PQR file of N, CA, C, O and H, with PARSE charges and radii, in Angstrom:
ATOM      1  N   MET A   1    -198.911  -5.432  46.123 -0.4000 1.5000
ATOM      2  CA  MET A   1    -197.341  -5.230  46.326 -0.0000 2.0000
ATOM      3  C   MET A   1    -197.076  -4.613  45.193  0.5500 1.7000
ATOM      4  O   MET A   1    -197.682  -4.820  44.141 -0.5500 1.4000
ATOM      5  N   ARG A   2    -195.979  -3.672  45.377 -0.4000 1.5000
ATOM      6  CA  ARG A   2    -195.430  -2.927  44.031 -0.0000 2.0000
ATOM      7  C   ARG A   2    -193.920  -2.944  44.594  0.5500 1.7000
ATOM      8  O   ARG A   2    -193.468  -3.425  45.633 -0.5500 1.4000
ATOM      9  H   ARG A   2    -195.486  -3.504  46.231  0.4000 1.0000
ATOM     10  N   ALA A   3    -193.369  -2.324  43.655 -0.4000 1.5000
ATOM     11  CA  ALA A   3    -191.581  -2.533  43.570 -0.0000 2.0000
ATOM     12  C   ALA A   3    -191.255  -2.117  42.288  0.5500 1.7000
ATOM     13  O   ALA A   3    -191.874  -2.441  41.275 -0.5500 1.4000
ATOM     14  H   ALA A   3    -193.736  -1.933  42.811  0.4000 1.0000
ATOM     15  N   PHE A   4    -190.085  -1.255  42.346 -0.4000 1.5000
ATOM     16  CA  PHE A   4    -189.530  -0.587  40.897 -0.0000 2.0000
ATOM     17  C   PHE A   4    -188.271  -1.705  40.619  0.5500 1.7000
ATOM     18  O   PHE A   4    -187.813  -2.615  41.309 -0.5500 1.4000
ATOM     19  H   PHE A   4    -189.582  -0.992  43.169  0.4000 1.0000
ATOM     20  N   SER A   5    -187.983  -1.244  39.427 -0.4000 1.5000
ATOM     21  CA  SER A   5    -186.588  -1.897  38.702 -0.0000 2.0000
ATOM     22  C   SER A   5    -186.199  -1.147  37.479  0.5500 1.7000
ATOM     23  O   SER A   5    -187.045  -0.803  36.654 -0.5500 1.4000
ATOM     24  H   SER A   5    -188.355  -0.504  38.867  0.4000 1.0000
ATOM     25  N   LYS A   6    -184.761  -0.854  37.331 -0.4000 1.5000
ATOM     26  CA  LYS A   6    -184.389  -0.845  35.764 -0.0000 2.0000
ATOM     27  C   LYS A   6    -183.864  -1.611  35.357  0.5500 1.7000
ATOM     28  O   LYS A   6    -183.211  -2.478  35.939 -0.5500 1.4000
ATOM     29  H   LYS A   6    -184.074  -1.134  38.001  0.4000 1.0000
ATOM     30  N   ILE A   7    -184.106  -1.397  33.822 -0.4000 1.5000
ATOM     31  CA  ILE A   7    -183.500  -2.276  32.639 -0.0000 2.0000
ATOM     32  C   ILE A   7    -182.122  -1.956  32.756  0.5500 1.7000
ATOM     33  O   ILE A   7    -181.707  -0.824  33.006 -0.5500 1.4000
ATOM     34  H   ILE A   7    -184.636  -0.693  33.350  0.4000 1.0000
ATOM     35  N   ASP A   8    -181.303  -3.123  32.544 -0.4000 1.5000
ATOM     36  CA  ASP A   8    -179.891  -2.716  32.462 -0.0000 2.0000
ATOM     37  C   ASP A   8    -179.540  -2.558  30.710  0.5500 1.7000
ATOM     38  O   ASP A   8    -180.284  -2.484  29.732 -0.5500 1.4000
ATOM     39  H   ASP A   8    -181.640  -4.042  32.342  0.4000 1.0000
ATOM     40  N   GLU A   9    -178.037  -2.550  30.867 -0.4000 1.5000
ATOM     41  CA  GLU A   9    -177.944  -2.061  29.321 -0.0000 2.0000
ATOM     42  C   GLU A   9    -177.752  -3.256  28.192  0.5500 1.7000
ATOM     43  O   GLU A   9    -177.231  -3.151  27.082 -0.5500 1.4000
ATOM     44  H   GLU A   9    -177.432  -2.611  31.662  0.4000 1.0000
ATOM     45  N   GLU A  10    -178.405  -4.565  28.890 -0.4000 1.5000
ATOM     46  CA  GLU A  10    -178.424  -5.571  27.962 -0.0000 2.0000
ATOM     47  C   GLU A  10    -179.799  -6.062  28.117  0.5500 1.7000
ATOM     48  O   GLU A  10    -179.958  -7.280  28.038 -0.5500 1.4000
ATOM     49  H   GLU A  10    -178.829  -4.650  29.791  0.4000 1.0000
ATOM     50  N   GLY A  11    -180.873  -5.272  28.335 -0.4000 1.5000
ATOM     51  CA  GLY A  11    -182.084  -5.186  28.365 -0.0000 2.0000
ATOM     52  C   GLY A  11    -182.735  -6.416  29.464  0.5500 1.7000
ATOM     53  O   GLY A  11    -183.773  -7.076  29.414 -0.5500 1.4000
ATOM     54  H   GLY A  11    -180.744  -4.282  28.400  0.4000 1.0000
ATOM     55  N   ARG A  12    -181.760  -6.379  30.317 -0.4000 1.5000
ATOM     56  CA  ARG A  12    -182.529  -7.496  31.532 -0.0000 2.0000
ATOM     57  C   ARG A  12    -183.265  -6.483  32.673  0.5500 1.7000
ATOM     58  O   ARG A  12    -183.047  -5.300  32.936 -0.5500 1.4000
ATOM     59  H   ARG A  12    -180.916  -5.843  30.357  0.4000 1.0000
ATOM     60  N   ILE A  13    -184.065  -7.289  33.139 -0.4000 1.5000
ATOM     61  CA  ILE A  13    -184.726  -6.619  34.603 -0.0000 2.0000
ATOM     62  C   ILE A  13    -184.379  -7.690  35.327  0.5500 1.7000
ATOM     63  O   ILE A  13    -184.135  -8.829  34.929 -0.5500 1.4000
ATOM     64  H   ILE A  13    -184.242  -8.249  32.925  0.4000 1.0000
ATOM     65  N   SER A  14    -184.371  -7.057  36.914 -0.4000 1.5000
ATOM     66  CA  SER A  14    -184.273  -8.243  37.994 -0.0000 2.0000
ATOM     67  C   SER A  14    -186.011  -7.600  38.848  0.5500 1.7000
ATOM     68  O   SER A  14    -186.566  -6.521  39.055 -0.5500 1.4000
ATOM     69  H   SER A  14    -184.569  -6.131  37.237  0.4000 1.0000
ATOM     70  N   ILE A  15    -186.261  -9.007  39.084 -0.4000 1.5000
ATOM     71  CA  ILE A  15    -187.370  -8.987  39.845 -0.0000 2.0000
ATOM     72  C   ILE A  15    -187.017  -8.714  41.594  0.5500 1.7000
ATOM     73  O   ILE A  15    -186.429  -9.531  42.304 -0.5500 1.4000
ATOM     74  H   ILE A  15    -185.810  -9.884  38.916  0.4000 1.0000
ATOM     75  N   PRO A  16    -187.429  -7.649  41.952 -0.5600 1.5000
ATOM     76  CA  PRO A  16    -187.100  -7.391  43.793  0.2800 2.0000
ATOM     77  C   PRO A  16    -187.378  -8.557  44.280  0.5500 1.7000
ATOM     78  O   PRO A  16    -188.160  -9.447  43.945 -0.5500 1.4000
ATOM     79  N   ASP A  17    -186.327  -8.378  45.455 -0.4000 1.5000
ATOM     80  CA  ASP A  17    -186.488  -9.618  46.500 -0.0000 2.0000
ATOM     81  C   ASP A  17    -187.931  -9.955  46.730  0.5500 1.7000
ATOM     82  O   ASP A  17    -188.578 -10.951  46.409 -0.5500 1.4000
ATOM     83  H   ASP A  17    -185.692  -7.655  45.727  0.4000 1.0000
ATOM     84  N   ASN A  18    -188.330  -8.643  47.498 -0.4000 1.5000
ATOM     85  CA  ASN A  18    -189.854  -8.629  47.938 -0.0000 2.0000
ATOM     86  C   ASN A  18    -190.996  -9.874  47.419  0.5500 1.7000
ATOM     87  O   ASN A  18    -191.673 -10.807  47.851 -0.5500 1.4000
ATOM     88  H   ASN A  18    -187.804  -7.833  47.759  0.4000 1.0000
ATOM     89  N   ILE A  19    -190.652  -9.128  46.173 -0.4000 1.5000
ATOM     90  CA  ILE A  19    -191.868  -9.445  45.022 -0.0000 2.0000
ATOM     91  C   ILE A  19    -191.611 -11.319  44.808  0.5500 1.7000
ATOM     92  O   ILE A  19    -192.491 -12.174  44.899 -0.5500 1.4000
ATOM     93  H   ILE A  19    -190.103  -8.370  45.822  0.4000 1.0000
ATOM     94  N   ARG A  20    -190.242 -11.524  44.530 -0.4000 1.5000
ATOM     95  CA  ARG A  20    -189.967 -13.144  44.528 -0.0000 2.0000
ATOM     96  C   ARG A  20    -190.001 -13.900  45.483  0.5500 1.7000
ATOM     97  O   ARG A  20    -189.914 -15.117  45.320 -0.5500 1.4000
ATOM     98  H   ARG A  20    -189.527 -10.829  44.456  0.4000 1.0000
ATOM     99  N   ARG A  21    -190.150 -13.270  46.834 -0.4000 1.5000
ATOM    100  CA  ARG A  21    -190.278 -14.068  47.746 -0.0000 2.0000
ATOM    101  C   ARG A  21    -191.926 -14.019  48.137  0.5500 1.7000
ATOM    102  O   ARG A  21    -192.405 -15.057  48.593 -0.5500 1.4000
ATOM    103  H   ARG A  21    -190.220 -12.281  46.967  0.4000 1.0000
ATOM    104  N   GLU A  22    -192.601 -13.114  48.009 -0.4000 1.5000
ATOM    105  CA  GLU A  22    -194.138 -13.148  47.947 -0.0000 2.0000
ATOM    106  C   GLU A  22    -194.963 -14.094  47.296  0.5500 1.7000
ATOM    107  O   GLU A  22    -196.020 -14.526  47.757 -0.5500 1.4000
ATOM    108  H   GLU A  22    -192.212 -12.270  47.639  0.4000 1.0000
ATOM    109  N   VAL A  23    -194.303 -14.500  45.888 -0.4000 1.5000
ATOM    110  CA  VAL A  23    -194.686 -15.340  44.589 -0.0000 2.0000
ATOM    111  C   VAL A  23    -193.944 -16.641  44.804  0.5500 1.7000
ATOM    112  O   VAL A  23    -194.127 -17.562  44.008 -0.5500 1.4000
ATOM    113  H   VAL A  23    -193.444 -14.149  45.514  0.4000 1.0000
ATOM    114  N   GLY A  24    -193.210 -16.763  45.714 -0.4000 1.5000
ATOM    115  CA  GLY A  24    -192.373 -18.077  45.787 -0.0000 2.0000
ATOM    116  C   GLY A  24    -191.320 -18.212  44.715  0.5500 1.7000
ATOM    117  O   GLY A  24    -190.984 -19.366  44.453 -0.5500 1.4000
ATOM    118  H   GLY A  24    -193.061 -16.014  46.360  0.4000 1.0000
ATOM    119  N   LEU A  25    -190.841 -17.399  44.164 -0.4000 1.5000
ATOM    120  CA  LEU A  25    -190.080 -17.627  42.762 -0.0000 2.0000
ATOM    121  C   LEU A  25    -188.341 -17.668  43.535  0.5500 1.7000
ATOM    122  O   LEU A  25    -187.872 -17.029  44.477 -0.5500 1.4000
ATOM    123  H   LEU A  25    -191.114 -16.460  44.377  0.4000 1.0000
ATOM    124  N   LYS A  26    -187.689 -18.821  42.543 -0.4000 1.5000
ATOM    125  CA  LYS A  26    -186.583 -19.527  43.167 -0.0000 2.0000
ATOM    126  C   LYS A  26    -185.413 -19.156  41.896  0.5500 1.7000
ATOM    127  O   LYS A  26    -185.790 -18.411  40.991 -0.5500 1.4000
ATOM    128  H   LYS A  26    -188.070 -19.339  41.778  0.4000 1.0000
ATOM    129  N   PRO A  27    -184.515 -19.504  41.882 -0.5600 1.5000
ATOM    130  CA  PRO A  27    -183.410 -19.338  40.873  0.2800 2.0000
ATOM    131  C   PRO A  27    -183.658 -20.518  40.050  0.5500 1.7000
ATOM    132  O   PRO A  27    -184.087 -21.627  40.367 -0.5500 1.4000
ATOM    133  N   GLY A  28    -183.318 -20.070  38.995 -0.4000 1.5000
ATOM    134  CA  GLY A  28    -183.905 -21.127  37.573 -0.0000 2.0000
ATOM    135  C   GLY A  28    -185.200 -21.506  37.567  0.5500 1.7000
ATOM    136  O   GLY A  28    -185.442 -22.599  37.054 -0.5500 1.4000
ATOM    137  H   GLY A  28    -182.969 -19.169  38.737  0.4000 1.0000
ATOM    138  N   GLN A  29    -186.438 -20.631  38.181 -0.4000 1.5000
ATOM    139  CA  GLN A  29    -187.638 -20.853  37.898 -0.0000 2.0000
ATOM    140  C   GLN A  29    -188.009 -20.334  36.627  0.5500 1.7000
ATOM    141  O   GLN A  29    -187.658 -19.237  36.191 -0.5500 1.4000
ATOM    142  H   GLN A  29    -186.242 -19.744  38.597  0.4000 1.0000
ATOM    143  N   LEU A  30    -188.885 -21.338  35.927 -0.4000 1.5000
ATOM    144  CA  LEU A  30    -189.517 -20.783  34.745 -0.0000 2.0000
ATOM    145  C   LEU A  30    -190.504 -19.673  34.836  0.5500 1.7000
ATOM    146  O   LEU A  30    -191.273 -19.649  35.797 -0.5500 1.4000
ATOM    147  H   LEU A  30    -189.170 -22.228  36.281  0.4000 1.0000
ATOM    148  N   VAL A  31    -190.547 -18.792  33.958 -0.4000 1.5000
ATOM    149  CA  VAL A  31    -191.957 -17.663  34.069 -0.0000 2.0000
ATOM    150  C   VAL A  31    -192.062 -17.312  32.798  0.5500 1.7000
ATOM    151  O   VAL A  31    -191.197 -17.334  31.923 -0.5500 1.4000
ATOM    152  H   VAL A  31    -189.922 -18.812  33.177  0.4000 1.0000
ATOM    153  N   GLU A  32    -193.470 -16.900  32.730 -0.4000 1.5000
ATOM    154  CA  GLU A  32    -193.942 -16.547  31.253 -0.0000 2.0000
ATOM    155  C   GLU A  32    -194.004 -15.277  31.366  0.5500 1.7000
ATOM    156  O   GLU A  32    -194.452 -14.785  32.401 -0.5500 1.4000
ATOM    157  H   GLU A  32    -194.173 -16.882  33.441  0.4000 1.0000
ATOM    158  N   ILE A  33    -193.479 -14.335  30.109 -0.4000 1.5000
ATOM    159  CA  ILE A  33    -194.031 -12.822  30.377 -0.0000 2.0000
ATOM    160  C   ILE A  33    -194.625 -12.535  28.904  0.5500 1.7000
ATOM    161  O   ILE A  33    -194.299 -12.760  27.738 -0.5500 1.4000
ATOM    162  H   ILE A  33    -193.115 -14.735  29.268  0.4000 1.0000
ATOM    163  N   LYS A  34    -195.466 -12.038  29.466 -0.4000 1.5000
ATOM    164  CA  LYS A  34    -196.753 -11.295  28.390 -0.0000 2.0000
ATOM    165  C   LYS A  34    -196.918 -10.068  28.467  0.5500 1.7000
ATOM    166  O   LYS A  34    -196.782  -9.461  29.530 -0.5500 1.4000
ATOM    167  H   LYS A  34    -195.730 -11.855  30.413  0.4000 1.0000
ATOM    168  N   VAL A  35    -197.159  -9.647  27.630 -0.4000 1.5000
ATOM    169  CA  VAL A  35    -197.638  -7.974  26.925 -0.0000 2.0000
ATOM    170  C   VAL A  35    -199.100  -7.777  27.023  0.5500 1.7000
ATOM    171  O   VAL A  35    -199.671  -8.317  26.075 -0.5500 1.4000
ATOM    172  H   VAL A  35    -197.269 -10.139  26.767  0.4000 1.0000
ATOM    173  N   GLN A  36    -199.979  -7.127  27.934 -0.4000 1.5000
ATOM    174  CA  GLN A  36    -201.395  -7.383  27.653 -0.0000 2.0000
ATOM    175  C   GLN A  36    -201.945  -5.636  27.547  0.5500 1.7000
ATOM    176  O   GLN A  36    -201.270  -4.697  27.970 -0.5500 1.4000
ATOM    177  H   GLN A  36    -199.515  -6.689  28.704  0.4000 1.0000
ATOM    178  N   GLY A  37    -202.927  -5.540  27.071 -0.4000 1.5000
ATOM    179  CA  GLY A  37    -203.819  -4.093  27.050 -0.0000 2.0000
ATOM    180  C   GLY A  37    -203.559  -3.599  25.607  0.5500 1.7000
ATOM    181  O   GLY A  37    -202.955  -4.133  24.677 -0.5500 1.4000
ATOM    182  H   GLY A  37    -203.474  -6.303  26.728  0.4000 1.0000
ATOM    183  N   THR A  38    -204.147  -2.515  25.702 -0.4000 1.5000
ATOM    184  CA  THR A  38    -204.127  -1.517  24.466 -0.0000 2.0000
ATOM    185  C   THR A  38    -202.988  -1.146  24.295  0.5500 1.7000
ATOM    186  O   THR A  38    -202.029  -1.502  24.980 -0.5500 1.4000
ATOM    187  H   THR A  38    -204.638  -2.082  26.457  0.4000 1.0000
ATOM    188  N   VAL A  39    -202.946  -0.113  23.025 -0.4000 1.5000
ATOM    189  CA  VAL A  39    -201.572   0.284  22.906 -0.0000 2.0000
ATOM    190  C   VAL A  39    -201.466   1.559  23.651  0.5500 1.7000
ATOM    191  O   VAL A  39    -200.331   2.024  23.756 -0.5500 1.4000
ATOM    192  H   VAL A  39    -203.725   0.176  22.469  0.4000 1.0000
ATOM    193  N   GLN A  40    -202.436   2.195  24.178 -0.4000 1.5000
ATOM    194  CA  GLN A  40    -202.087   3.280  24.781 -0.0000 2.0000
ATOM    195  C   GLN A  40    -201.762   2.742  26.273  0.5500 1.7000
ATOM    196  O   GLN A  40    -201.094   3.488  26.988 -0.5500 1.4000
ATOM    197  H   GLN A  40    -203.358   1.818  24.092  0.4000 1.0000
ATOM    198  N   ALA A  41    -202.104   1.751  26.683 -0.4000 1.5000
ATOM    199  CA  ALA A  41    -202.046   1.163  28.461 -0.0000 2.0000
ATOM    200  C   ALA A  41    -201.532  -0.507  28.031  0.5500 1.7000
ATOM    201  O   ALA A  41    -202.135  -1.581  28.007 -0.5500 1.4000
ATOM    202  H   ALA A  41    -202.647   1.146  26.102  0.4000 1.0000
ATOM    203  N   GLN A  42    -200.347  -0.164  27.768 -0.4000 1.5000
ATOM    204  CA  GLN A  42    -199.794  -1.796  27.690 -0.0000 2.0000
ATOM    205  C   GLN A  42    -199.142  -2.227  29.162  0.5500 1.7000
ATOM    206  O   GLN A  42    -198.748  -1.347  29.927 -0.5500 1.4000
ATOM    207  H   GLN A  42    -199.857   0.707  27.787  0.4000 1.0000
ATOM    208  N   TYR A  43    -199.068  -3.417  29.455 -0.4000 1.5000
ATOM    209  CA  TYR A  43    -198.420  -3.670  30.787 -0.0000 2.0000
ATOM    210  C   TYR A  43    -197.976  -5.082  30.452  0.5500 1.7000
ATOM    211  O   TYR A  43    -198.420  -5.831  29.582 -0.5500 1.4000
ATOM    212  H   TYR A  43    -199.388  -4.132  28.834  0.4000 1.0000
ATOM    213  N   ILE A  44    -197.043  -5.276  31.295 -0.4000 1.5000
ATOM    214  CA  ILE A  44    -196.380  -6.606  31.400 -0.0000 2.0000
ATOM    215  C   ILE A  44    -196.670  -7.680  32.302  0.5500 1.7000
ATOM    216  O   ILE A  44    -196.246  -7.475  33.440 -0.5500 1.4000
ATOM    217  H   ILE A  44    -196.682  -4.667  32.003  0.4000 1.0000
ATOM    218  N   VAL A  45    -197.232  -8.703  32.138 -0.4000 1.5000
ATOM    219  CA  VAL A  45    -197.483  -9.753  33.297 -0.0000 2.0000
ATOM    220  C   VAL A  45    -196.629 -10.978  33.055  0.5500 1.7000
ATOM    221  O   VAL A  45    -196.529 -11.587  31.990 -0.5500 1.4000
ATOM    222  H   VAL A  45    -197.576  -8.871  31.214  0.4000 1.0000
ATOM    223  N   ILE A  46    -195.988 -11.267  34.276 -0.4000 1.5000
ATOM    224  CA  ILE A  46    -195.204 -12.485  34.490 -0.0000 2.0000
ATOM    225  C   ILE A  46    -195.594 -13.320  35.175  0.5500 1.7000
ATOM    226  O   ILE A  46    -195.628 -13.061  36.378 -0.5500 1.4000
ATOM    227  H   ILE A  46    -196.069 -10.772  35.141  0.4000 1.0000
ATOM    228  N   HIS A  47    -195.982 -14.468  34.783 -0.4000 1.5000
ATOM    229  CA  HIS A  47    -196.584 -15.842  35.457 -0.0000 2.0000
ATOM    230  C   HIS A  47    -195.178 -16.754  35.910  0.5500 1.7000
ATOM    231  O   HIS A  47    -194.167 -16.878  35.219 -0.5500 1.4000
ATOM    232  H   HIS A  47    -195.954 -14.679  33.806  0.4000 1.0000
ATOM    233  N   LYS A  48    -195.396 -17.281  37.115 -0.4000 1.5000
ATOM    234  CA  LYS A  48    -194.629 -18.192  37.350 -0.0000 2.0000
ATOM    235  C   LYS A  48    -195.276 -19.476  36.691  0.5500 1.7000
ATOM    236  O   LYS A  48    -196.493 -19.644  36.610 -0.5500 1.4000
ATOM    237  H   LYS A  48    -196.217 -17.180  37.676  0.4000 1.0000
ATOM    238  N   ARG A  49    -194.188 -20.481  36.169 -0.4000 1.5000
ATOM    239  CA  ARG A  49    -194.444 -21.659  35.485 -0.0000 2.0000
ATOM    240  C   ARG A  49    -193.610 -23.125  36.087  0.5500 1.7000
ATOM    241  O   ARG A  49    -192.491 -23.145  36.598 -0.5500 1.4000
ATOM    242  H   ARG A  49    -193.200 -20.343  36.235  0.4000 1.0000
ATOM    243  N   LYS A  50    -194.409 -24.154  35.880 -0.4000 1.5000
ATOM    244  CA  LYS A  50    -193.573 -25.432  36.053 -0.0000 2.0000
ATOM    245  C   LYS A  50    -192.607 -25.898  35.103  0.5500 1.7000
ATOM    246  O   LYS A  50    -193.213 -26.158  34.063 -0.5500 1.4000
ATOM    247  H   LYS A  50    -195.318 -24.138  35.464  0.4000 1.0000
ATOM    248  N   ALA A  51    -191.218 -26.151  34.970 -0.4000 1.5000
ATOM    249  CA  ALA A  51    -190.463 -26.338  34.472 -0.0000 2.0000
ATOM    250  C   ALA A  51    -191.323 -27.658  33.587  0.5500 1.7000
ATOM    251  O   ALA A  51    -192.125 -28.445  34.090 -0.5500 1.4000
ATOM    252  H   ALA A  51    -190.726 -25.939  35.815  0.4000 1.0000
ATOM    253  N   ALA A  52    -190.834 -27.600  32.018 -0.4000 1.5000
ATOM    254  CA  ALA A  52    -191.618 -28.449  31.317 -0.0000 2.0000
ATOM    255  C   ALA A  52    -190.318 -30.059  31.474  0.5500 1.7000
ATOM    256  O   ALA A  52    -189.093 -29.976  31.390 -0.5500 1.4000
ATOM    257  H   ALA A  52    -190.182 -26.961  31.609  0.4000 1.0000
ATOM    258  N   ARG A  53    -190.982 -31.103  31.666 -0.4000 1.5000
ATOM    259  CA  ARG A  53    -190.074 -32.084  31.869 -0.0000 2.0000
ATOM    260  C   ARG A  53    -189.841 -33.294  30.788  0.5500 1.7000
ATOM    261  O   ARG A  53    -189.004 -34.169  31.011 -0.5500 1.4000
ATOM    262  H   ARG A  53    -191.978 -31.170  31.735  0.4000 1.0000
TER
END
């Protein structure tokens, strides 16, 4: 699955509806954001997490 989103003036990015539905992301969902790859080929990985209790 593939989607595009722009970063807003405050540095935020929205995860498109089709992606959120596919992975079951809900409002308030905790996610982990990591940068992986080499300097020449970096990419961002977002993992759905359970909230800490």
